Residue, then its C-alpha position, 0 to 999 in steps of 0.5 A: m500500500t505504501k507504494s501506491k501514491i495518490g494525487t491531490i484530487e484523489a486525496i481530497m475525495l478520500v477525506l470527503t468520503i467519511i462526511v458523505t457517508q455520515t450525511i447519507s445516514s442520520l447525521p443531518r437529523e442529529i445536527l438539527v436536533s441539537s441546534k434546531s433553527a440555529t443549525i446553519i449558524n452553528l455549522i458555519f461556526v464549527s466549520t471554521l473551527a474544523i478548518l483551523f484545526s486541520y491547518l494546525m494539524v498540517k503545520l504540526m505534521k510538517n516537521f515529520a515529512g512523509s510520516d503518518i500518525i503511527d510513525i509519529s507515535e513511534y517517535l514519541g513513545g516507542k513501539v509499544f505506544k505505536n502499537i497502542v495508537g495503531i490498535i485504537f485507530i484500527l478499532y475506530f475504523l472497524v467499529s465505526s464503519s460496521i455500525l454505519l453499515r448496519n444502520f444504512c442496511e437497516s434503512l435499505k431494509i425498511i425502504y425496499y426489502p422489509m421481508t429480507n433478513i438484514v444479514f443478507i443485505i450486509v453480506l452483499f456489501i461485505i462481498a463487494v468490499c472484499t472484491a474491491n480490496r483485492l484490487d490495487f489501492n489506486a483502483s479503489l481511489k479512482t472509483n472513489l474519484l467518480i462516486v464522491p463527486l456524484v454524491l456532491v452534485s446530487i446534494v446540490f441538485l437536491f437543494f436547488a430542485n426543492m427550493n420552491k418548497f422551502v420555508p425560509q422562516r424556519i431559520f428563526p429564531i436565528f440563535g435557536d435555543g440561545l447562544y450557549n446551546t449554539f456555540i458551546l453545546g453545539l461544539g459537539n457537531l465538530s464530530a461531523f468532520g470525521g474525514i479529518t481522521f484520514l489526514y493523519f494517514l495521508p502523507p506517505y501516500l501523496k505524490e506531492p506531500e507539499k500540497m498537504k495543506k491545500i488538501a486539508l483546507i479544500s477538503i474540509g471547506i467542501s465538507a462544510i459547504y456540503l454539510i450546510l446544503c444538506v441540513s439547509t434542505l431539511l431545515f427549510m423543508f421539514s420542521f418535523f425533523i427536529n422531533t422525529n427519528e426519520i430514517i435517512p432524512l435526505y431520502n425524504a427530500t428526494r421524494y419531493i422532486e418533480f420536473g413535469s410528468f416524466f421526471q418524478r420519483l427520482e429517489s431510486i437514482f439518489l439511493l443508488i448513488w448513495i449505495l455506491a458511495f457507501a461501498c466506497y467508504l467501506s473499501v477505503t476504511s477497511k484498506f486503511a485499517m489493513g494498512i495500519f495492521k500491516k505497519l504494526t506487524n510488518i507482514e509482506t502483503k495485506k491479501p490474507l487480511i482482506d477476508i478476515f477484516g471483511i468478516l470482522i466488519l460483518g461480525i461487529s455490524l451484527i452485534p446490535k440486536n436491533y436498529a434502535i441499539s445501532d442507531k443509539f451508537e451512531t448518534e450518541i457514542y460515535p460522535f464522542l469517538v470522533l472527538g476523542i480520537t480525531f480531535f484529542l488523541g491525534i492532535s495531542i500526539l502531534l503536539l507532544a511529538n513536536l515538543l519532544k523534537k524541539k527539546q532534542k534540537n535544543i539539547t543538540s544545539k547546546s552540546e555543540 
């Protein structure tokens, strides 16, 4: 995997993969629940923080050119600490992708396959992911390069196609439940920018590592615009989303699109695009998890891991007994995982590693 180098645009689409997958699921609903009419202002606020955070991350990683967070962890705390951090990120990728898969498949079951056992729907995704993972890393990214822009375009189209049904007054009161809820409690919506996690692992794969800052800022900026469009569509169309547990909220917005008698019921096209996007997300996260495992164990090839990791994703996705439990994980536990691992653990490692490097330089300069 380390021999596969990716371009700037591919890297940007890679970072966008996580946020695209989250918005397909319940993320927009949860943001609306927490921020209500202040959602747009809250998202502008947390988007600014996410951009500043990604800028800080890139600046800190610049002192470790060509290294990812696993390499930097080894520099900071040796092999034991490297293994601990590596295992944390592997579990994060596996558990989060498995639960998101379970929730998405539950939604597909409710919409199209009410009589089908959920296991069969999940297995189809696992087969697709294992097949994709047998291809070259760049092949998966080329597919991602096609699918993610399709999702982005579909959301822009969804926004403008439904504008005639918008009720702008739903943005009031503009600060929702107050400034404290919007700007303090609303900080939890930073978890929407889970795509930042991939930035920790990108440097070794980039054809042009010097463009890391450009990749980070553009990908987070696009994520912010995309997320604002998603929640704005729902906010202006459906006031009831604030008090409902609607499955795939964006799917409902697609059902209102009409262009004359010949262009109606376009939701199936949107769902097909979203299914492809979800398969790409699973492929990318599992490949990164396997890449970390390969780095920790120094195995020569990841091929023996493909089916093992596929079975692990399947097994974890089947742990919740029902949709209510898996949805609770996605809405109440997953955001804390993102905040804890991406926004706290990762940046803490980078800060401490930079302090250690600075200390070593000072010692060296004094000895000279």
